[in-house]
C-alpha positions in Angstrom: 130.0 100.5 192.9 130.5 103.5 194.8 127.7 106.0 194.5 128.2 109.2 192.6 127.6 112.4 194.8 125.9 115.3 193.2 127.4 117.3 196.0 130.9 116.4 194.9 130.0 117.7 191.3 128.3 121.3 192.8 130.9 121.9 195.7 128.6 124.4 196.6 128.6 126.5 199.7 125.9 125.9 201.9 124.3 129.1 203.7 123.3 128.1 207.6 120.1 130.3 206.9 119.0 127.8 204.3 119.6 124.5 206.5 116.7 123.8 208.8 117.5 121.7 211.9 114.9 119.3 213.4 115.1 117.6 216.8 111.9 115.6 217.5 111.2 114.7 221.1 108.2 112.7 222.9 107.0 116.2 224.8 109.0 119.0 222.6 110.1 119.8 219.3 113.1 121.9 218.9 113.1 123.4 215.4 115.2 126.3 213.7 117.6 127.5 211.0 121.2 126.5 211.4 122.1 130.4 211.4 119.6 130.8 214.7 121.3 131.4 218.0 118.6 129.1 219.8 116.0 126.6 218.4 112.1 127.2 218.9 111.0 125.1 221.4 107.2 123.9 221.0 104.9 121.1 221.7 105.4 118.1 219.8 101.7 117.3 219.6 98.6 117.6 217.4 94.7 117.9 217.8 92.7 116.6 214.9 89.0 116.6 214.8 87.4 113.3 215.1 85.9 112.3 211.9 84.0 109.2 213.5 82.2 110.0 216.7 83.4 107.5 219.6 87.0 107.0 218.3 88.5 109.0 221.3 92.2 109.1 221.7 94.2 111.7 224.0 97.7 110.9 224.5 98.7 112.2 227.8 101.9 114.3 228.9 102.4 112.0 231.9 102.5 108.2 232.0 100.8 106.5 234.8 102.6 104.8 237.8 101.9 100.9 237.9 100.1 101.2 241.1 97.6 98.2 240.3 99.7 95.9 242.0 100.0 95.8 245.9 103.4 94.4 245.9 104.5 97.3 243.6 103.2 99.8 246.0 104.8 98.1 248.9 108.2 98.2 247.1 107.8 102.0 246.3 107.0 102.6 249.9 110.1 100.6 251.2 112.6 102.3 248.5 110.8 105.9 249.9 111.8 104.7 253.3 115.2 103.8 252.5 115.7 107.1 250.4 114.3 109.2 253.6 116.7 107.5 256.0 119.7 107.8 253.8 118.9 111.7 253.5 118.5 111.9 257.2 121.6 110.3 258.0 123.8 112.4 255.3 126.1 115.5 256.2 125.9 119.0 254.9 129.2 120.3 253.0 130.1 122.0 256.2 130.2 118.5 258.2 126.7 119.1 260.1 124.2 116.4 259.7 121.0 117.2 257.7 117.9 117.7 259.6 114.4 116.9 258.0 111.2 118.5 258.9 108.7 115.5 260.0 106.4 114.3 257.2 103.7 114.6 259.8 104.2 118.4 260.4 104.3 119.1 256.6 101.0 116.8 256.1 99.5 118.9 259.0 100.5 122.3 257.3 99.0 121.5 253.8 95.7 119.7 255.4 94.9 123.7 256.6 95.8 125.1 253.3 92.7 126.7 251.7 92.7 127.6 248.4 92.5 131.4 247.5 90.8 132.9 244.6 93.0 135.4 242.8 91.6 138.5 241.0 92.8 137.5 237.5 90.5 136.7 234.6 90.7 133.0 233.8 91.7 132.1 230.2 88.9 130.8 228.1 88.6 127.7 226.1 89.2 128.0 222.2 87.1 126.8 219.2 89.4 126.2 216.6 88.1 127.0 212.9 90.5 124.1 211.6 90.3 120.5 211.6 93.9 120.4 212.9 95.5 122.5 216.0 99.1 122.7 217.0 101.3 123.9 220.1 99.9 124.9 223.5 96.6 125.4 221.9 95.8 121.8 221.8 95.4 121.6 225.5 92.8 124.5 225.3 90.2 123.0 223.0 86.7 123.5 224.2 86.0 119.7 225.6 82.6 119.9 224.1 84.2 119.8 220.6 85.5 116.3 219.8 89.4 116.5 219.1 91.9 113.7 219.4 95.4 114.6 220.7 98.4 112.9 219.3 102.1 112.9 220.3 104.0 111.1 217.4 107.1 110.1 219.4 107.2 108.3 222.3 110.3 106.6 224.1 112.5 107.7 221.2 110.5 106.0 218.6 107.5 106.8 216.3 104.3 106.3 218.3 102.9 103.4 216.2 100.0 101.5 218.2 97.2 99.4 217.6 94.7 102.7 218.5 93.0 105.0 216.2 95.6 106.9 214.4 98.4 104.9 215.8 99.3 103.3 212.1 102.4 104.4 210.7 101.0 106.1 207.8 99.0 108.2 210.5 101.9 108.7 212.6 103.9 109.9 209.6 101.0 112.4 208.5 101.2 113.9 212.0 104.9 114.4 211.9 104.4 115.8 208.5 101.8 118.3 209.5 103.5 119.5 212.7 106.9 120.1 211.0 105.3 122.1 208.1 103.1 123.9 210.4 106.2 125.4 212.3 108.3 125.8 209.5 105.7 127.9 207.9 104.7 130.0 210.8 108.0 130.1 213.2 110.6 129.9 210.2 108.6 131.6 207.8 109.5 129.2 205.0 106.4 128.8 202.7 105.9 124.9 201.6 106.4 126.0 198.2 109.8 126.9 199.2 111.0 123.9 200.8 112.7 122.8 197.6 115.4 125.6 198.3 116.0 124.1 201.8 118.0 121.4 203.4 117.2 119.7 206.4 119.5 117.9 209.3 117.3 115.4 211.1 118.6 114.3 214.3 117.6 110.9 215.2 118.0 108.7 218.4 121.1 107.0 218.8 119.2 103.6 218.6 117.0 103.8 215.7 114.4 101.6 213.9 115.5 101.4 210.4 111.9 101.3 209.0 111.2 104.4 211.0 114.1 106.4 209.6 113.5 105.0 205.9 110.0 106.6 206.1 111.1 109.7 207.3 113.7 110.3 204.9 110.9 109.8 202.3 108.9 112.3 203.8 111.3 114.9 204.1 112.6 114.6 200.7 109.9 112.9 198.5 106.6 114.2 200.3 107.7 117.5 201.7 110.4 118.1 198.8 113.3 119.4 200.7 116.4 119.7 198.4 118.4 117.4 200.6 119.0 115.9 204.0 121.5 114.7 206.5 120.7 112.3 209.4 122.8 112.7 212.5 122.5 110.7 215.7 121.4 112.9 218.7 124.7 111.6 220.8 126.9 112.6 218.2 125.1 115.7 217.6 125.7 116.3 221.4 129.5 116.0 221.3 129.7 118.4 218.4 127.8 120.9 220.2 129.6 120.5 223.4 133.2 120.7 221.4 134.2 117.5 222.5 136.1 114.8 220.6 134.8 112.0 222.6 132.2 111.6 225.7 129.9 109.0 227.4 126.7 110.8 226.4 123.7 110.7 228.9 120.7 111.9 227.5 117.8 112.4 229.8 114.4 113.1 227.9 110.9 113.4 228.9 109.9 109.7 228.6 113.5 107.9 227.9 117.1 108.0 228.9 119.6 106.9 226.6 123.5 106.4 227.0 126.3 105.4 224.5 130.0 106.2 224.0 131.0 108.6 221.1 134.4 109.0 219.8 135.4 111.1 216.8 131.8 111.2 215.6 130.9 107.6 215.9 128.5 106.3 218.4 129.9 102.9 219.4 127.3 100.4 218.6 127.5 98.1 221.5 127.6 100.7 224.0 123.9 102.0 223.2 121.3 101.7 225.9 117.9 103.3 226.4 115.8 103.3 229.5 112.2 103.6 229.4 112.1 106.4 232.2 113.0 110.0 232.3 111.9 113.4 233.3 107.7 112.6 233.3 108.5 109.6 235.7 110.3 111.9 238.1 107.1 114.3 237.8 104.8 111.2 238.5 106.9 110.3 241.5 106.7 113.8 243.0 103.0 113.5 242.6 102.8 110.5 244.5 105.1 111.9 247.4 103.0 115.1 247.1 99.8 113.2 248.0 101.4 111.4 251.0 102.0 114.6 252.6 98.4 116.0 252.0 99.1 117.8 248.8 95.7 120.3 249.1 94.9 120.3 245.6 93.0 116.9 245.8 91.4 116.7 242.6 94.8 116.8 240.8 94.8 114.2 238.2 97.7 114.4 235.5 96.3 111.6 233.4 92.9 113.2 232.6 93.9 116.8 232.9 96.8 118.4 230.8 96.7 121.4 232.9 97.3 119.2 236.0 100.2 117.4 234.4 101.6 120.9 233.2 101.4 122.1 237.0 103.1 119.4 238.3 105.8 119.7 235.6 106.2 123.1 237.1 106.3 122.1 240.6 109.3 119.6 239.8 111.1 122.5 238.3 110.4 124.7 241.0 110.8 122.2 244.1 113.0 119.2 243.2 116.9 119.5 243.9 119.7 117.2 245.1 121.4 119.6 247.3 122.1 118.1 250.9 122.8 121.5 252.2 119.1 122.5 251.9 117.3 121.0 254.8 113.9 121.3 256.2 110.7 122.2 254.3 110.1 124.4 251.5 107.1 126.9 251.4 105.7 128.1 248.2 102.6 129.1 246.3 100.9 126.9 243.9 98.6 128.7 241.2 95.9 126.9 239.3 95.0 128.1 235.8 92.2 126.3 234.1 90.3 127.7 231.4 86.7 129.0 232.3 87.6 128.4 236.2 88.9 131.1 238.6 92.3 131.4 239.1 93.1 129.5 242.5 96.2 129.6 244.7 97.4 127.3 247.4 100.1 127.7 249.9 102.1 124.3 250.4 104.9 122.9 252.1 107.4 120.3 250.8 110.2 118.4 252.6 112.6 115.8 251.3 110.1 114.6 249.0 111.7 117.2 246.6 114.8 115.1 246.7 113.5 111.7 246.7 111.5 112.0 243.7 114.7 112.9 241.8 116.4 109.7 243.6 114.1 107.8 241.5 116.6 107.3 238.5 119.3 106.1 240.9 116.6 103.5 242.3 114.2 103.0 239.8 111.8 101.0 242.1 110.8 104.6 243.6 109.1 105.3 240.1 107.2 101.9 240.3 109.9 100.1 238.1 110.2 96.8 239.4 111.6 94.6 236.6 114.1 95.0 234.1 111.9 95.1 231.1 112.5 98.8 230.8 115.4 98.8 228.5 116.3 98.9 224.9 119.7 97.9 223.2 121.0 98.4 219.7 120.4 94.7 218.2 121.0 93.2 214.8 119.3 95.1 212.1 116.4 93.2 210.2 116.4 92.6 206.6 114.7 95.2 204.3 113.8 94.4 200.9 115.4 97.5 199.3 118.6 96.8 200.9 120.3 93.9 199.6 123.9 94.6 200.8 122.4 94.5 204.6 124.2 92.4 207.6 122.9 89.4 206.5 124.2 89.4 203.2 127.8 90.6 204.4 127.9 88.2 207.0 127.2 85.3 204.4 129.5 86.7 202.0 132.3 86.9 204.8 131.9 83.3 205.6 131.8 82.4 201.8 135.1 84.3 201.4 137.0 82.5 204.1 136.7 79.0 202.4 139.6 77.4 200.7 137.7 77.4 197.3 138.5 80.9 197.0 142.5 80.1 196.9 141.9 79.3 193.2 139.9 82.5 192.1 141.3 85.7 190.3 143.3 88.4 192.2 140.4 90.6 191.2 138.0 88.2 193.0 140.3 87.8 196.1 140.4 91.8 196.4 136.5 92.0 196.4 136.2 89.0 199.1 138.7 91.1 201.3 137.0 94.1 201.2 133.9 92.5 202.4 135.6 90.8 205.0 137.0 94.2 206.3 133.5 95.7 206.4 132.0 92.9 208.0 134.8 92.4 210.5 134.3 95.9 211.6 130.9 95.4 212.3 131.7 92.2 214.2 134.0 94.1 216.5 131.6 96.8 217.2 128.6 94.3 218.1 130.8 91.8 220.0 129.2 91.2 223.4 126.3 93.4 222.6 124.2 92.4 225.5 124.4 94.4 228.7 125.0 92.6 231.9 121.3 93.2 233.1 120.4 91.7 236.5 117.7 89.4 235.9 114.4 90.8 237.3 116.0 94.3 238.8 115.7 97.7 237.2 118.8 99.2 236.5 119.5 102.8 237.9 121.2 105.5 235.7 124.8 105.3 237.2 124.9 101.6 237.0 123.9 101.8 233.1 126.4 104.4 232.3 129.2 102.2 234.0 128.1 99.3 231.9 128.1 101.3 228.8 131.6 102.4 229.2 132.9 99.0 230.4 131.5 97.6 227.0 134.4 99.6 225.4 137.7 97.2 224.6 140.8 99.0 225.9 141.4 100.5 229.3 142.7 104.1 227.7 139.4 104.8 226.0 137.6 103.8 229.2 139.5 106.1 231.2 138.9 109.0 228.5 135.1 108.2 228.9 135.1 108.3 232.5 136.7 111.9 232.4 134.0 113.0 229.8 130.6 112.1 230.8 128.2 114.7 229.1 124.9 115.1 230.6 122.3 116.7 228.0 118.4 116.8 227.9 115.9 118.6 230.2 115.1 115.2 232.4 118.0 116.0 234.7 118.1 119.5 235.4 118.2 119.7 239.1 120.6 121.6 241.4 123.2 119.2 242.6 122.2 116.4 240.4 125.5 116.1 238.5 127.5 116.0 241.6 125.0 113.1 243.0 125.5 111.3 239.7 129.5 111.4 239.8 129.4 110.2 243.2 127.4 107.2 242.4 129.4 106.5 239.3 132.6 106.6 241.4 131.0 104.1 243.9 129.9 101.6 240.9 133.1 102.0 239.1 135.6 100.9 241.8 135.5 97.4 241.2 136.0 97.9 237.4 137.6 101.4 237.3 141.0 101.9 235.8 142.1 105.0 237.6 141.8 108.5 236.5 139.5 111.4 236.9 135.6 111.3 236.6 134.1 114.3 235.1 130.2 115.0 234.7 129.7 118.0 231.9 126.3 119.3 232.3 126.3 122.9 230.6 129.1 123.1 228.0 130.1 126.3 227.0 127.0 127.4 229.6 124.9 126.1 227.3 121.3 124.9 228.0 121.7 121.0 228.1 118.5 120.5 226.2 119.8 122.3 223.2 123.5 121.0 222.9 122.4 118.3 220.4 120.3 121.0 218.1 123.6 123.4 218.1 125.7 120.6 217.5 123.6 119.9 214.3 124.1 123.5 213.4 127.8 123.3 213.8 127.9 120.2 211.6 126.4 122.6 208.6 129.9 124.7 208.8 132.3 121.6 208.4 133.8 121.0 205.3 133.2 117.4 205.5 129.5 117.5 205.8 129.3 118.5 202.0 129.8 114.9 201.3 127.0 113.7 203.6 124.0 115.5 201.9 121.4 113.2 200.5 119.4 114.7 197.7 116.2 114.2 196.7 117.0 112.8 193.3 119.7 110.5 195.2 117.1 109.5 197.6 114.6 108.8 194.7 117.1 106.7 192.7 118.8 104.6 195.4 116.8 105.1 198.6 118.3 103.5 201.7 120.8 101.9 199.7 122.8 105.2 199.6 123.0 105.5 203.5 125.7 102.7 203.4 128.1 105.5 201.9 126.3 108.7 203.4 125.1 108.1 206.9 127.4 109.1 209.7 126.6 106.0 211.3 126.7 102.1 210.7 123.7 101.6 208.7 
């Protein structure tokens, strides 16, 4: 029986100022009202005072490069040399051959760089008065105090681990605390007034049904918001960019995801998520800097948040993929640590600024030497609350094709026909779900984009996707990166490409690619059709995940 919508009976006009849009990420949270021009971007982490001494946990901003294996290091070095030789043999836009400053010369300069103390008062550690700390303050807590630091999202999923604070309940508690704090303090909405607000939650294109169920319960039951809509990040990105179709490439901090979206639907069999992103480029840059005598030898981003933030900033300042930039870049590096003098180094960086970014086109540069770094959207597991899941529909469809149905009533045949149609659509969507991943070889971003588009059925839709490749997220915001990506896709697609134009869109409507998905969710509020998508607190309490069969914008 179809679900009866409370929204249909109300037919209310929803004010954008009463809708809160939440886009959670591994490092940053983007949150704001739909009426805001841009969202607030804040650190998506929380520090909690330890209840039991010795239960230490401090989630890091950056992941460690896999350096334990000498073979891995040798592979990384081989890839570095190949990239270096390739850049040296490349041409500038005017046809001249590129020139590169020898690494030995750069290393010689950096070894002579001495720290200069600046006459700037150092910032001080903070001593929190609360058991919970949010935002940048989590990095500035006095180390003599026992606080654990958690990042509740990692690689696009809830950060559920076997560590202290890593249970699903604990992670959801962290999410609720973080979101509540920022809604109270940045959006000036008191908790007691949540019941008058709605939420649009942006979820990954590849999602975990249990995690989605629990987040919906948290928003509607625990936080007591009025209603909620779920929208996948890639679909929201097409809304934000004003595109009816696109192959969306979202390069984030810890993961990169690709899928093809048409008319507001992310095609399930085109979805793939790679477990590398901007953080891996940052770590690769650090490895390369050390090879050319980085003067700040104590830099350790795996134990110091300040060092990790410093390297992130150096990546933004130095890295690019512009072949016209030759030789070395000379810049100042300023170290700001609490209770220590502000110190400055002057360093030089050559083609390392380009090689670090090239890791997304050759993951072995980032220490990724196998193909165990990707996730695809597989069939969903059964949930007790969802009796009409994929397994039920599949079995019903099989029974519906038997000859015994020929003798049943017209009504029964009609019901069976409807069930067959639903499962048939799903079978088309998931046909050939597994990507053609080369065994034992890591997949570069350009090859994964081509594979994603090639999962589509018709040549016409493939041509459309090649002409509309939308790059969002902050992980690939480097000068020349999109032109490089276009060139690589052209090379990889030549065997299977069906003609036409390849177009990379990375700043639609002159918008920051990091907020495109958030803006798309804001646009969704103003669409008349969105009235039918809201799930109220009362409906969720009664129907739970069963309502997502009718209300979700994606195949639940």
